Each structure stands twice: as C-alpha cells, then as structure tokens.
C-alpha positions as CSV (number, residue, x, y, z in Angstrom):
1,X,23.7,6.8,-21.1
2,X,23.2,3.1,-20.7
3,X,22.6,2.5,-24.4
4,X,24.6,4.0,-27.2
5,X,23.8,3.4,-30.9
6,X,26.2,4.6,-33.6
7,X,25.3,4.8,-37.2
8,X,27.8,7.2,-38.8
9,X,28.4,6.2,-42.4
10,X,32.1,7.1,-42.7
11,X,35.4,5.3,-41.9
12,X,36.9,8.4,-40.3
13,X,34.5,8.6,-37.4
14,X,35.4,6.9,-34.1
15,X,33.2,6.9,-31.0
16,X,35.3,8.4,-28.2
17,X,35.6,5.6,-25.6
18,X,36.1,8.2,-22.8
19,X,32.4,9.1,-23.2
20,X,31.3,5.6,-22.4
21,X,30.4,4.7,-18.8
22,X,30.6,1.3,-17.1
23,X,27.8,-1.2,-17.8
24,X,26.8,0.4,-21.1
25,X,25.5,-1.4,-24.2
26,X,27.0,-0.1,-27.5
27,X,25.4,-1.0,-30.8
28,X,27.0,-0.2,-34.1
29,X,24.4,0.0,-37.0
30,X,26.9,1.4,-39.5
31,X,28.5,-0.7,-42.1
32,X,31.8,0.8,-40.9
33,X,33.7,0.0,-37.7
34,X,33.1,3.2,-35.8
35,X,34.1,1.8,-32.4
36,X,37.6,0.8,-31.1
37,X,36.5,-2.6,-29.9
38,X,39.7,-3.4,-28.0
39,X,39.5,-0.1,-26.0
40,X,35.8,-0.5,-25.5
41,X,36.0,-4.0,-24.0
42,X,38.5,-2.7,-21.4
43,X,35.6,-0.8,-19.8
44,X,33.9,-3.0,-17.1
45,X,30.5,-4.3,-17.9
46,X,30.3,-3.1,-21.5
47,X,28.2,-5.1,-24.0
48,X,29.2,-4.5,-27.6
49,X,27.2,-5.4,-30.7
50,X,29.6,-4.8,-33.6
51,X,27.2,-5.1,-36.5
52,X,23.5,-5.6,-37.2
53,X,22.0,-7.5,-40.1
54,X,20.6,-6.2,-43.4
55,X,17.0,-6.7,-42.2
56,X,17.6,-4.5,-39.2
57,X,19.1,-1.8,-41.3
58,X,16.1,-2.0,-43.7
59,X,13.7,-1.7,-40.9
60,X,15.5,1.3,-39.5
61,X,15.4,3.0,-42.9
62,X,11.7,2.2,-43.2
63,X,10.9,3.7,-39.8
64,X,12.9,6.8,-40.7
65,X,10.9,7.2,-43.9
66,X,7.6,6.8,-41.9
67,X,8.7,9.6,-39.5
68,X,9.4,11.9,-42.4
C-alpha cells in the first residue's frame, strides 16, 4: 500500500518494517510509538508522520462514532 496508518493503543505492538514498500507514507495516530523510526527511514522514499495532534484524534473518534 502507498499509505499505512497505525493506531494500535499498546506499547508492545510494532509495525513490521518488512511489510513496507518504497515510497510509502506511514502515519502513526496512536499515542504510542508503534513504528521503528530508524529502520523505517532506511527504506527509500518513505515519509513518516510520527504523531498527530489531539484535534485529529478527536475528529477520528467523532467520525468513528458517526459510522456506528
């Protein structure tokens, strides 16, 4: 995939970097660091967004509630 969004709410989860292709955008919306940033940035063309703000998280939660 060209965009990967993680949001796993646990410290023990790590996104396997071998699943990530070149030129992929990875966004972490979890409050935990679920991505090995050092290994991720070794992959050519990867764009990494390590955290999102509280407003983004609130809007994601609101949209999930609307879908329910």
